[in-house]
Residue, then its C-alpha position, 0 to 999 in steps of 0.5 A: m501527516r505530510h500526505a494530508p494536503f493531498p488526495v489519496t484514493l484507493d486507486m492510488r493506494d492499490r497502485w503504490m502497494r502493487h510497486m512496494l510489493d514487487a520490490v520487496e520480491r525483487a529483493a529477495i528479502p527473506e522470510p519472515q522479514a518480507e512478511q513484516m515489510r508487506d505488512y506494514f506497507l499494507r497498513a501504511a497505505h490503509m492509513l493513507v487513504n483520504t479521498d473517496d475515488g468512487h469505485g469502491h472496490p476491496p482492499l489490495t491484500p498481498 
């Protein structure tokens, strides 16, 4: 996995998700495709986290 050598924290995950969710909204992608994209981004974001940032906050949900 190409992100493995880089720390990815919960905060980084949440920031990336905010950008991706905003992009889906701005692109005016019709439902249910938009829902599929949000679901994919959320699952991918969770998978990439590999470093504890010490905040212990709950996951971002769309």
